[in-house]
PDB file of N, CA, C and O in Angstrom:
ATOM      1  N   MET A   1      34.500 -27.221 -19.177  1.00  0.00           N
ATOM      2  CA  MET A   1      33.508 -27.998 -19.360  1.00  0.00           C
ATOM      3  C   MET A   1      32.716 -27.961 -17.856  1.00  0.00           C
ATOM      4  O   MET A   1      33.375 -28.225 -16.851  1.00  0.00           O
ATOM      5  N   VAL A   2      31.214 -27.608 -17.741  1.00  0.00           N
ATOM      6  CA  VAL A   2      30.639 -27.413 -16.524  1.00  0.00           C
ATOM      7  C   VAL A   2      30.273 -28.585 -15.824  1.00  0.00           C
ATOM      8  O   VAL A   2      29.596 -29.391 -16.463  1.00  0.00           O
ATOM      9  N   ASN A   3      30.564 -28.863 -14.662  1.00  0.00           N
ATOM     10  CA  ASN A   3      30.325 -30.137 -14.011  1.00  0.00           C
ATOM     11  C   ASN A   3      28.986 -30.083 -13.248  1.00  0.00           C
ATOM     12  O   ASN A   3      28.392 -29.014 -13.382  1.00  0.00           O
ATOM     13  N   LYS A   4      28.426 -30.949 -12.528  1.00  0.00           N
ATOM     14  CA  LYS A   4      27.253 -30.985 -11.856  1.00  0.00           C
ATOM     15  C   LYS A   4      27.239 -30.074 -10.638  1.00  0.00           C
ATOM     16  O   LYS A   4      26.251 -29.399 -10.347  1.00  0.00           O
ATOM     17  N   MET A   5      28.541 -30.077  -9.830  1.00  0.00           N
ATOM     18  CA  MET A   5      28.484 -29.107  -8.903  1.00  0.00           C
ATOM     19  C   MET A   5      28.336 -27.548  -9.384  1.00  0.00           C
ATOM     20  O   MET A   5      27.623 -26.760  -8.763  1.00  0.00           O
ATOM     21  N   ASP A   6      28.985 -27.228 -10.405  1.00  0.00           N
ATOM     22  CA  ASP A   6      28.993 -25.949 -10.951  1.00  0.00           C
ATOM     23  C   ASP A   6      27.607 -25.632 -11.430  1.00  0.00           C
ATOM     24  O   ASP A   6      27.042 -24.571 -11.162  1.00  0.00           O
ATOM     25  N   GLU A   7      27.116 -26.533 -12.102  1.00  0.00           N
ATOM     26  CA  GLU A   7      25.246 -26.429 -12.555  1.00  0.00           C
ATOM     27  C   GLU A   7      24.543 -26.045 -11.203  1.00  0.00           C
ATOM     28  O   GLU A   7      23.690 -25.163 -11.101  1.00  0.00           O
ATOM     29  N   ASP A   8      25.016 -26.825 -10.184  1.00  0.00           N
ATOM     30  CA  ASP A   8      24.062 -26.343  -8.884  1.00  0.00           C
ATOM     31  C   ASP A   8      24.165 -24.979  -8.294  1.00  0.00           C
ATOM     32  O   ASP A   8      23.278 -24.236  -7.875  1.00  0.00           O
ATOM     33  N   ILE A   9      25.547 -24.815  -8.365  1.00  0.00           N
ATOM     34  CA  ILE A   9      25.693 -23.426  -7.799  1.00  0.00           C
ATOM     35  C   ILE A   9      25.274 -22.370  -8.821  1.00  0.00           C
ATOM     36  O   ILE A   9      25.071 -21.272  -8.303  1.00  0.00           O
ATOM     37  N   ILE A  10      25.094 -22.428 -10.150  1.00  0.00           N
ATOM     38  CA  ILE A  10      24.656 -21.412 -11.080  1.00  0.00           C
ATOM     39  C   ILE A  10      23.275 -21.604 -10.808  1.00  0.00           C
ATOM     40  O   ILE A  10      22.693 -20.545 -10.571  1.00  0.00           O
ATOM     41  N   ASN A  11      22.466 -22.774 -10.763  1.00  0.00           N
ATOM     42  CA  ASN A  11      21.053 -22.804 -10.417  1.00  0.00           C
ATOM     43  C   ASN A  11      20.672 -22.055  -9.193  1.00  0.00           C
ATOM     44  O   ASN A  11      19.741 -21.251  -9.219  1.00  0.00           O
ATOM     45  N   ASN A  12      21.427 -22.314  -8.025  1.00  0.00           N
ATOM     46  CA  ASN A  12      21.042 -21.643  -6.697  1.00  0.00           C
ATOM     47  C   ASN A  12      21.346 -20.153  -6.841  1.00  0.00           C
ATOM     48  O   ASN A  12      20.603 -19.395  -6.218  1.00  0.00           O
ATOM     49  N   LEU A  13      22.472 -19.544  -7.677  1.00  0.00           N
ATOM     50  CA  LEU A  13      22.689 -18.181  -7.769  1.00  0.00           C
ATOM     51  C   LEU A  13      21.498 -17.733  -8.611  1.00  0.00           C
ATOM     52  O   LEU A  13      20.887 -16.723  -8.260  1.00  0.00           O
ATOM     53  N   ASN A  14      21.107 -18.437  -9.742  1.00  0.00           N
ATOM     54  CA  ASN A  14      20.030 -17.755 -10.369  1.00  0.00           C
ATOM     55  C   ASN A  14      18.593 -17.683  -9.504  1.00  0.00           C
ATOM     56  O   ASN A  14      17.772 -16.773  -9.617  1.00  0.00           O
ATOM     57  N   GLU A  15      18.475 -18.800  -8.650  1.00  0.00           N
ATOM     58  CA  GLU A  15      17.172 -18.688  -7.795  1.00  0.00           C
ATOM     59  C   GLU A  15      17.301 -17.301  -7.001  1.00  0.00           C
ATOM     60  O   GLU A  15      16.413 -16.449  -6.989  1.00  0.00           O
ATOM     61  N   GLU A  16      18.481 -17.199  -6.367  1.00  0.00           N
ATOM     62  CA  GLU A  16      18.599 -16.015  -5.402  1.00  0.00           C
ATOM     63  C   GLU A  16      18.396 -14.691  -6.170  1.00  0.00           C
ATOM     64  O   GLU A  16      17.657 -13.788  -5.781  1.00  0.00           O
ATOM     65  N   LEU A  17      19.068 -14.673  -7.206  1.00  0.00           N
ATOM     66  CA  LEU A  17      18.739 -13.324  -8.223  1.00  0.00           C
ATOM     67  C   LEU A  17      17.406 -13.337  -8.423  1.00  0.00           C
ATOM     68  O   LEU A  17      16.894 -12.237  -8.216  1.00  0.00           O
ATOM     69  N   GLU A  18      16.537 -14.333  -8.807  1.00  0.00           N
ATOM     70  CA  GLU A  18      15.243 -13.916  -8.992  1.00  0.00           C
ATOM     71  C   GLU A  18      14.581 -13.546  -7.960  1.00  0.00           C
ATOM     72  O   GLU A  18      13.846 -12.560  -8.018  1.00  0.00           O
ATOM     73  N   SER A  19      14.745 -14.363  -6.697  1.00  0.00           N
ATOM     74  CA  SER A  19      14.243 -13.583  -5.497  1.00  0.00           C
ATOM     75  C   SER A  19      14.609 -12.363  -5.100  1.00  0.00           C
ATOM     76  O   SER A  19      13.722 -11.666  -4.608  1.00  0.00           O
ATOM     77  N   VAL A  20      15.833 -11.866  -5.198  1.00  0.00           N
ATOM     78  CA  VAL A  20      16.202 -10.529  -4.920  1.00  0.00           C
ATOM     79  C   VAL A  20      15.476  -9.516  -5.937  1.00  0.00           C
ATOM     80  O   VAL A  20      15.137  -8.417  -5.500  1.00  0.00           O
ATOM     81  N   ILE A  21      15.239  -9.832  -7.207  1.00  0.00           N
ATOM     82  CA  ILE A  21      14.807  -9.077  -8.320  1.00  0.00           C
ATOM     83  C   ILE A  21      13.192  -8.990  -7.891  1.00  0.00           C
ATOM     84  O   ILE A  21      12.673  -7.883  -8.041  1.00  0.00           O
ATOM     85  N   GLU A  22      12.462  -9.935  -7.435  1.00  0.00           N
ATOM     86  CA  GLU A  22      10.936  -9.974  -6.927  1.00  0.00           C
ATOM     87  C   GLU A  22      11.069  -9.108  -5.901  1.00  0.00           C
ATOM     88  O   GLU A  22      10.417  -8.072  -6.033  1.00  0.00           O
ATOM     89  N   GLN A  23      11.907  -9.246  -4.626  1.00  0.00           N
ATOM     90  CA  GLN A  23      11.714  -8.397  -3.605  1.00  0.00           C
ATOM     91  C   GLN A  23      11.811  -7.053  -4.001  1.00  0.00           C
ATOM     92  O   GLN A  23      11.175  -6.214  -3.363  1.00  0.00           O
ATOM     93  N   GLY A  24      12.646  -6.651  -5.142  1.00  0.00           N
ATOM     94  CA  GLY A  24      12.882  -5.138  -5.484  1.00  0.00           C
ATOM     95  C   GLY A  24      11.393  -4.663  -6.123  1.00  0.00           C
ATOM     96  O   GLY A  24      10.665  -3.747  -5.739  1.00  0.00           O
ATOM     97  N   TYR A  25      11.226  -5.485  -7.082  1.00  0.00           N
ATOM     98  CA  TYR A  25       9.563  -5.224  -7.434  1.00  0.00           C
ATOM     99  C   TYR A  25       8.646  -4.833  -6.426  1.00  0.00           C
ATOM    100  O   TYR A  25       8.042  -3.761  -6.454  1.00  0.00           O
ATOM    101  N   SER A  26       8.508  -5.889  -5.327  1.00  0.00           N
ATOM    102  CA  SER A  26       7.468  -5.460  -4.299  1.00  0.00           C
ATOM    103  C   SER A  26       7.783  -4.177  -3.640  1.00  0.00           C
ATOM    104  O   SER A  26       6.959  -3.269  -3.535  1.00  0.00           O
ATOM    105  N   PHE A  27       9.220  -4.115  -3.117  1.00  0.00           N
ATOM    106  CA  PHE A  27       9.404  -2.750  -2.499  1.00  0.00           C
ATOM    107  C   PHE A  27       8.925  -1.537  -3.433  1.00  0.00           C
ATOM    108  O   PHE A  27       8.123  -0.748  -2.932  1.00  0.00           O
ATOM    109  N   LEU A  28       9.312  -1.346  -4.620  1.00  0.00           N
ATOM    110  CA  LEU A  28       8.869  -0.484  -5.536  1.00  0.00           C
ATOM    111  C   LEU A  28       7.444  -0.319  -5.683  1.00  0.00           C
ATOM    112  O   LEU A  28       7.012   0.795  -5.980  1.00  0.00           O
ATOM    113  N   GLU A  29       6.543  -1.440  -5.486  1.00  0.00           N
ATOM    114  CA  GLU A  29       5.105  -1.321  -5.486  1.00  0.00           C
ATOM    115  C   GLU A  29       4.538  -0.895  -4.366  1.00  0.00           C
ATOM    116  O   GLU A  29       3.451  -0.319  -4.420  1.00  0.00           O
ATOM    117  N   ASP A  30       5.337  -1.161  -2.891  1.00  0.00           N
ATOM    118  CA  ASP A  30       5.037  -0.864  -1.730  1.00  0.00           C
ATOM    119  C   ASP A  30       5.125   0.817  -1.838  1.00  0.00           C
ATOM    120  O   ASP A  30       4.193   1.552  -1.511  1.00  0.00           O
ATOM    121  N   ALA A  31       6.282   1.235  -2.301  1.00  0.00           N
ATOM    122  CA  ALA A  31       6.732   2.709  -2.229  1.00  0.00           C
ATOM    123  C   ALA A  31       5.671   3.687  -3.149  1.00  0.00           C
ATOM    124  O   ALA A  31       5.338   4.823  -2.811  1.00  0.00           O
ATOM    125  N   GLU A  32       5.218   2.989  -4.381  1.00  0.00           N
ATOM    126  CA  GLU A  32       4.270   3.780  -5.127  1.00  0.00           C
ATOM    127  C   GLU A  32       3.013   3.703  -4.139  1.00  0.00           C
ATOM    128  O   GLU A  32       2.541   4.799  -3.833  1.00  0.00           O
ATOM    129  N   ILE A  33       2.461   2.676  -3.648  1.00  0.00           N
ATOM    130  CA  ILE A  33       1.394   2.622  -2.939  1.00  0.00           C
ATOM    131  C   ILE A  33       1.530   3.648  -1.828  1.00  0.00           C
ATOM    132  O   ILE A  33       0.523   4.349  -1.739  1.00  0.00           O
ATOM    133  N   ALA A  34       2.522   3.947  -0.927  1.00  0.00           N
ATOM    134  CA  ALA A  34       2.854   4.656  -0.155  1.00  0.00           C
ATOM    135  C   ALA A  34       2.820   6.145  -0.521  1.00  0.00           C
ATOM    136  O   ALA A  34       2.483   7.060   0.231  1.00  0.00           O
ATOM    137  N   GLU A  35       3.221   6.243  -1.796  1.00  0.00           N
ATOM    138  CA  GLU A  35       3.084   7.731  -2.369  1.00  0.00           C
ATOM    139  C   GLU A  35       1.741   8.027  -2.729  1.00  0.00           C
ATOM    140  O   GLU A  35       1.293   9.118  -2.376  1.00  0.00           O
ATOM    141  N   LYS A  36       1.051   7.276  -3.346  1.00  0.00           N
ATOM    142  CA  LYS A  36      -0.424   7.387  -3.448  1.00  0.00           C
ATOM    143  C   LYS A  36      -1.203   7.674  -2.303  1.00  0.00           C
ATOM    144  O   LYS A  36      -2.052   8.563  -2.368  1.00  0.00           O
ATOM    145  N   PHE A  37      -1.007   6.982  -1.180  1.00  0.00           N
ATOM    146  CA  PHE A  37      -1.689   7.307   0.004  1.00  0.00           C
ATOM    147  C   PHE A  37      -1.176   8.489   0.670  1.00  0.00           C
ATOM    148  O   PHE A  37      -1.959   9.023   1.455  1.00  0.00           O
ATOM    149  N   GLU A  38      -0.074   8.993   0.534  1.00  0.00           N
ATOM    150  CA  GLU A  38       0.297  10.458   1.046  1.00  0.00           C
ATOM    151  C   GLU A  38      -0.397  11.389   0.160  1.00  0.00           C
ATOM    152  O   GLU A  38      -1.102  12.269   0.654  1.00  0.00           O
ATOM    153  N   GLU A  39      -0.239  11.254  -1.318  1.00  0.00           N
ATOM    154  CA  GLU A  39      -1.155  12.153  -1.958  1.00  0.00           C
ATOM    155  C   GLU A  39      -2.511  12.315  -1.469  1.00  0.00           C
ATOM    156  O   GLU A  39      -2.931  13.420  -1.126  1.00  0.00           O
ATOM    157  N   LEU A  40      -3.193  11.289  -1.426  1.00  0.00           N
ATOM    158  CA  LEU A  40      -4.550  11.203  -1.048  1.00  0.00           C
ATOM    159  C   LEU A  40      -4.797  11.949   0.435  1.00  0.00           C
ATOM    160  O   LEU A  40      -5.756  12.671   0.709  1.00  0.00           O
ATOM    161  N   LYS A  41      -3.856  11.646   1.183  1.00  0.00           N
ATOM    162  CA  LYS A  41      -3.993  12.069   2.607  1.00  0.00           C
ATOM    163  C   LYS A  41      -3.774  13.685   2.326  1.00  0.00           C
ATOM    164  O   LYS A  41      -4.640  14.368   2.872  1.00  0.00           O
ATOM    165  N   THR A  42      -2.825  14.397   1.611  1.00  0.00           N
ATOM    166  CA  THR A  42      -2.778  15.686   1.626  1.00  0.00           C
ATOM    167  C   THR A  42      -3.806  16.390   0.856  1.00  0.00           C
ATOM    168  O   THR A  42      -3.996  17.597   1.007  1.00  0.00           O
ATOM    169  N   ASP A  43      -4.614  15.519  -0.137  1.00  0.00           N
ATOM    170  CA  ASP A  43      -5.553  16.129  -0.826  1.00  0.00           C
ATOM    171  C   ASP A  43      -6.708  16.377   0.204  1.00  0.00           C
ATOM    172  O   ASP A  43      -7.325  17.440   0.274  1.00  0.00           O
ATOM    173  N   ALA A  44      -6.950  15.209   1.051  1.00  0.00           N
ATOM    174  CA  ALA A  44      -7.972  15.291   2.037  1.00  0.00           C
ATOM    175  C   ALA A  44      -7.820  16.328   2.891  1.00  0.00           C
ATOM    176  O   ALA A  44      -8.783  17.080   3.040  1.00  0.00           O
ATOM    177  N   GLU A  45      -6.630  16.569   3.595  1.00  0.00           N
ATOM    178  CA  GLU A  45      -6.181  17.633   4.377  1.00  0.00           C
ATOM    179  C   GLU A  45      -6.575  19.005   3.691  1.00  0.00           C
ATOM    180  O   GLU A  45      -7.320  19.704   4.378  1.00  0.00           O
ATOM    181  N   LEU A  46      -6.247  19.457   2.592  1.00  0.00           N
ATOM    182  CA  LEU A  46      -6.448  20.518   1.684  1.00  0.00           C
ATOM    183  C   LEU A  46      -8.133  20.806   1.809  1.00  0.00           C
ATOM    184  O   LEU A  46      -8.579  21.887   2.194  1.00  0.00           O
ATOM    185  N   LEU A  47      -8.792  19.908   1.505  1.00  0.00           N
ATOM    186  CA  LEU A  47     -10.348  19.930   1.314  1.00  0.00           C
ATOM    187  C   LEU A  47     -10.984  20.345   2.739  1.00  0.00           C
ATOM    188  O   LEU A  47     -11.853  21.208   2.863  1.00  0.00           O
ATOM    189  N   ILE A  48     -10.475  19.675   3.686  1.00  0.00           N
ATOM    190  CA  ILE A  48     -10.912  19.916   4.878  1.00  0.00           C
ATOM    191  C   ILE A  48     -10.664  21.255   5.474  1.00  0.00           C
ATOM    192  O   ILE A  48     -11.444  21.859   6.212  1.00  0.00           O
ATOM    193  N   ARG A  49      -9.417  21.678   5.048  1.00  0.00           N
ATOM    194  CA  ARG A  49      -9.280  23.256   5.545  1.00  0.00           C
ATOM    195  C   ARG A  49     -10.057  24.047   4.687  1.00  0.00           C
ATOM    196  O   ARG A  49     -10.637  25.016   5.176  1.00  0.00           O
ATOM    197  N   LYS A  50     -10.176  23.783   3.396  1.00  0.00           N
ATOM    198  CA  LYS A  50     -11.122  24.686   2.723  1.00  0.00           C
ATOM    199  C   LYS A  50     -12.514  24.658   2.921  1.00  0.00           C
ATOM    200  O   LYS A  50     -13.242  25.592   2.582  1.00  0.00           O
ATOM    201  N   HIS A  51     -12.947  23.543   3.499  1.00  0.00           N
ATOM    202  CA  HIS A  51     -14.383  23.311   3.664  1.00  0.00           C
ATOM    203  C   HIS A  51     -14.594  22.770   5.069  1.00  0.00           C
ATOM    204  O   HIS A  51     -14.962  21.598   5.148  1.00  0.00           O
ATOM    205  N   PRO A  52     -14.418  23.442   6.153  1.00  0.00           N
ATOM    206  CA  PRO A  52     -14.033  22.697   7.572  1.00  0.00           C
ATOM    207  C   PRO A  52     -15.730  22.501   8.047  1.00  0.00           C
ATOM    208  O   PRO A  52     -16.013  21.522   8.738  1.00  0.00           O
ATOM    209  N   LEU A  53     -16.646  23.323   7.703  1.00  0.00           N
ATOM    210  CA  LEU A  53     -18.097  23.133   8.317  1.00  0.00           C
ATOM    211  C   LEU A  53     -18.733  21.863   7.587  1.00  0.00           C
ATOM    212  O   LEU A  53     -19.434  21.058   8.200  1.00  0.00           O
ATOM    213  N   LYS A  54     -18.394  21.733   6.057  1.00  0.00           N
ATOM    214  CA  LYS A  54     -18.735  20.674   5.394  1.00  0.00           C
ATOM    215  C   LYS A  54     -18.263  19.351   5.955  1.00  0.00           C
ATOM    216  O   LYS A  54     -18.995  18.367   6.065  1.00  0.00           O
ATOM    217  N   SER A  55     -16.945  19.398   6.313  1.00  0.00           N
ATOM    218  CA  SER A  55     -16.091  18.199   6.692  1.00  0.00           C
ATOM    219  C   SER A  55     -16.711  17.786   7.659  1.00  0.00           C
ATOM    220  O   SER A  55     -17.089  16.615   7.678  1.00  0.00           O
ATOM    221  N   VAL A  56     -17.017  18.809   8.898  1.00  0.00           N
ATOM    222  CA  VAL A  56     -17.570  18.145  10.299  1.00  0.00           C
ATOM    223  C   VAL A  56     -18.699  17.544   9.909  1.00  0.00           C
ATOM    224  O   VAL A  56     -18.841  16.382  10.290  1.00  0.00           O
ATOM    225  N   LEU A  57     -19.814  18.175   9.039  1.00  0.00           N
ATOM    226  CA  LEU A  57     -21.090  17.669   8.754  1.00  0.00           C
ATOM    227  C   LEU A  57     -21.131  16.237   8.226  1.00  0.00           C
ATOM    228  O   LEU A  57     -21.898  15.372   8.649  1.00  0.00           O
ATOM    229  N   ILE A  58     -20.215  16.073   7.245  1.00  0.00           N
ATOM    230  CA  ILE A  58     -19.976  14.834   6.510  1.00  0.00           C
ATOM    231  C   ILE A  58     -19.355  13.741   7.574  1.00  0.00           C
ATOM    232  O   ILE A  58     -19.756  12.577   7.549  1.00  0.00           O
ATOM    233  N   GLY A  59     -18.476  14.128   8.398  1.00  0.00           N
ATOM    234  CA  GLY A  59     -18.047  13.483   9.596  1.00  0.00           C
ATOM    235  C   GLY A  59     -19.245  12.866  10.473  1.00  0.00           C
ATOM    236  O   GLY A  59     -19.501  11.677  10.660  1.00  0.00           O
ATOM    237  N   ALA A  60     -19.868  13.937  10.931  1.00  0.00           N
ATOM    238  CA  ALA A  60     -20.923  13.663  11.672  1.00  0.00           C
ATOM    239  C   ALA A  60     -22.005  12.629  11.238  1.00  0.00           C
ATOM    240  O   ALA A  60     -22.462  11.764  11.986  1.00  0.00           O
ATOM    241  N   ALA A  61     -22.334  12.812  10.026  1.00  0.00           N
ATOM    242  CA  ALA A  61     -23.373  11.909   9.374  1.00  0.00           C
ATOM    243  C   ALA A  61     -22.626  10.488   9.005  1.00  0.00           C
ATOM    244  O   ALA A  61     -23.355   9.512   8.828  1.00  0.00           O
ATOM    245  N   ALA A  62     -21.547  10.373   8.912  1.00  0.00           N
ATOM    246  CA  ALA A  62     -20.918   9.073   8.526  1.00  0.00           C
ATOM    247  C   ALA A  62     -20.968   8.308   9.857  1.00  0.00           C
ATOM    248  O   ALA A  62     -21.420   7.169   9.976  1.00  0.00           O
ATOM    249  N   GLY A  63     -20.370   9.179  11.007  1.00  0.00           N
ATOM    250  CA  GLY A  63     -20.523   8.357  12.190  1.00  0.00           C
ATOM    251  C   GLY A  63     -21.828   8.052  12.538  1.00  0.00           C
ATOM    252  O   GLY A  63     -22.012   6.915  12.971  1.00  0.00           O
ATOM    253  N   TYR A  64     -22.796   8.811  12.450  1.00  0.00           N
ATOM    254  CA  TYR A  64     -24.309   8.370  12.821  1.00  0.00           C
ATOM    255  C   TYR A  64     -24.902   7.303  12.130  1.00  0.00           C
ATOM    256  O   TYR A  64     -25.765   6.588  12.638  1.00  0.00           O
ATOM    257  N   ILE A  65     -24.389   7.142  10.769  1.00  0.00           N
ATOM    258  CA  ILE A  65     -24.706   6.104   9.904  1.00  0.00           C
ATOM    259  C   ILE A  65     -24.142   4.712  10.340  1.00  0.00           C
ATOM    260  O   ILE A  65     -24.749   3.643  10.289  1.00  0.00           O
ATOM    261  N   LEU A  66     -22.824   4.936  10.791  1.00  0.00           N
ATOM    262  CA  LEU A  66     -22.243   3.548  11.286  1.00  0.00           C
ATOM    263  C   LEU A  66     -22.690   3.014  12.570  1.00  0.00           C
ATOM    264  O   LEU A  66     -22.767   1.818  12.849  1.00  0.00           O
ATOM    265  N   ALA A  67     -23.028   4.164  13.454  1.00  0.00           N
ATOM    266  CA  ALA A  67     -23.670   3.921  14.712  1.00  0.00           C
ATOM    267  C   ALA A  67     -24.888   3.121  14.624  1.00  0.00           C
ATOM    268  O   ALA A  67     -25.153   2.182  15.374  1.00  0.00           O
ATOM    269  N   ARG A  68     -25.718   3.607  13.524  1.00  0.00           N
ATOM    270  CA  ARG A  68     -26.882   3.241  13.560  1.00  0.00           C
ATOM    271  C   ARG A  68     -26.694   1.441  12.618  1.00  0.00           C
ATOM    272  O   ARG A  68     -27.597   0.610  12.710  1.00  0.00           O
ATOM    273  N   LEU A  69     -25.659   1.220  11.964  1.00  0.00           N
ATOM    274  CA  LEU A  69     -25.468  -0.065  11.387  1.00  0.00           C
ATOM    275  C   LEU A  69     -25.089  -0.902  12.106  1.00  0.00           C
ATOM    276  O   LEU A  69     -25.544  -2.035  11.948  1.00  0.00           O
ATOM    277  N   PHE A  70     -23.933  -0.595  13.359  1.00  0.00           N
ATOM    278  CA  PHE A  70     -23.603  -1.243  14.132  1.00  0.00           C
ATOM    279  C   PHE A  70     -24.578  -1.814  15.343  1.00  0.00           C
ATOM    280  O   PHE A  70     -24.542  -2.910  15.903  1.00  0.00           O
ATOM    281  N   LYS A  71     -25.305  -0.885  15.514  1.00  0.00           N
ATOM    282  CA  LYS A  71     -26.406  -1.040  16.764  1.00  0.00           C
ATOM    283  C   LYS A  71     -27.282  -2.070  16.343  1.00  0.00           C
ATOM    284  O   LYS A  71     -27.668  -2.932  17.132  1.00  0.00           O
ATOM    285  N   SER A  72     -27.667  -2.036  15.002  1.00  0.00           N
ATOM    286  CA  SER A  72     -28.585  -2.820  14.278  1.00  0.00           C
ATOM    287  C   SER A  72     -28.141  -4.352  14.324  1.00  0.00           C
ATOM    288  O   SER A  72     -28.918  -5.306  14.358  1.00  0.00           O
ATOM    289  N   SER A  73     -26.808  -4.409  14.318  1.00  0.00           N
ATOM    290  CA  SER A  73     -26.250  -5.960  14.180  1.00  0.00           C
ATOM    291  C   SER A  73     -26.151  -6.821  15.441  1.00  0.00           C
ATOM    292  O   SER A  73     -25.738  -7.979  15.367  1.00  0.00           O
TER     293      SER A  73
END
């Protein structure tokens, strides 16, 4: 027969187990996000190497637009 102390111990262990499982899911989600970011970074690097002039022009245009936006604020 399970007494009150045993029930408390079991409940505490269940709570700890749930916490560890949630942390595991969080870690997996973070790893997936990091992997996706790395893929995007690699794709961007390849595009920049393939089209360097376009990349510079787009970067300059984006910088100009951002500068104008922040200057007017």
